N, C-alpha and C positions, 0 to 999 in steps of 0.2 A: 652508401646505398646508391644504386644506379636509378635513373629515371629515364623515361623516353616521353617525348611529346610527338604526337602525330597530328598534322596540321593540314586543314583544308585551306590553302592560303590565297585562293583566288589569283590574283595578279601580283601578290605581295610576297611571293615565296623568296625571291632573291634578297628582298629588303630584310625579311624576318631572319633568313639564314645569316646574313651579314650581322645582324644584331646578336644573334646567338653565339655566333663565333667569337664576337668581340667580348662575349662574357665568359669565354673559355670552354664553350660546349661544342660538341661534333654536330654539324647540321649538313643534311645533304637532301637535295631534291630527289624524289623517287617517283617511279611509275606505279600505279596501283590505285586504290580507293583514297589515298592521301597524296598530297603534293610536297610534304616536306617532313622528314624525320629528324628529330633532335634527340641526341643522346648525351647524358652528363652524369656526373657523380655528385651527390650532396652528402652531408652528414646525416645519420640516422638520429634525427632530433626533430620532434614536432614543431618547434619554433623555426627551424630552417625550412620545414616543409611549408609553413604558413608564408615564409617569406618568398619562396619559390612561386607561390601562387600570386602573391601580391605583386611581386616585382617582375615576374616573367610571363606567367599566364594570363592574369587578368588585362594587363595592356594589349596582349594579342586578341583576346575575345572582345574587348572594348572597340576594337576595329572591324568587328563584324566577321571575324575569322573563327571557323570552327576548330577547336583544340581538344584532343583527347589526351588525357594524361596517364601514364602507367609508372607505378613505383615498384621496385622489386621487392618481392618477399624473400626469394632465395636466389643468390646469384651463383653462377659457375664461373671457374677460372677460364680465361680465354686461351684457346689453343692458337699456335701460329698459324698465319695464312700465307700460302706460297704466293710469290709475286705474280705469277701468271694466272692466278685464280681471281675470280670476281665474288665480291662480297654481295650476299643477298640476305635480306630479313624475311623471316617467316613468322606470322603471327598465327598462333595455334590456339584453337578451342578444344578443351579437353574435358573428358568425363570428370566431374567434380570428385569422385571417389578415387581417381587415379592421378591427380595433379602432383602429387609428391613423389610418385614413382616414375613419371613420364621424363623428368630431367635426366635420370640415370640412363634410361633407355635411348634417349636421343643422342647423348653424348657417346654411345657405343658406335654411332655412325660416323665414318671417317670425315665425312664433309661438314658435319655439324662442328662448329668451332666455339660456341658459346650458347648456353640456354640459361635464360632468366625466367623464373616463375613470377608473375607481375599480377597486381591488382588492376583490373580494368576489364573491359568487354571481352578481351582475350585473356587466356591463363598464361601463355608462354610466349616469350619473344626469343626465337633462335636465329643465330647468325650462321649462314651457310657459306661455304667456299666452293664454287664450281667453276668448271672450264667454259661451259657454253650453255645454251638453252636445252640441248638434248640431255646433258648431264643433269641440269636442274630438274628437269621432268622426272628423271629416274629417281633422284633424291626424294623429291616431293611424293612420289607415289610410295616410295619406302615408307615415308613417314605417315602418309594418308592410310597404309594398310595396317598401322598400329591399331589394335582394338579400341584403345582408350582415346584415340583422336576423333574428334567429332567433324571439325572443319579446319581449314587453313586460308591464309590470305597472304600473297606473296608481294613484297615491295622490292622493286629494282632501283637501286640508286642510279641516277643518270650518268655520273663519271664511272668509266670503267666498262661501259656496254659496247 
């Protein structure tokens, strides 16, 4: 099971990112309403999930840092990203009646490389691969034009911009 942590790290983002990477998770500073995105994989086991919160999330929150956790309900396979492309994360709020069908629709878009349906304030986390900001604008508009999409939130990783 994949999980995502979206962290408002104040001035602790580099420190938290380093801690997460030492635990084997992918951590990257991002532009957007959050400062840090952490992505990892855990076993689909309730005890493992409790350990995730006890060992990873709770110590972050105890430092006064806001942390939003997303656990995947349905994961997609990841498509290959060309070297010249930039990875962007798109958080998507979807009409609740359409959550199960949105994954298939999004994966039809060439630039969408992975789509995870998640539990949390947003319904979907999509990985996009784009050349530049104009290309990103085009892809986001295509996604926002889907009738089941309510809103989106874009996260730009610092590296690769």
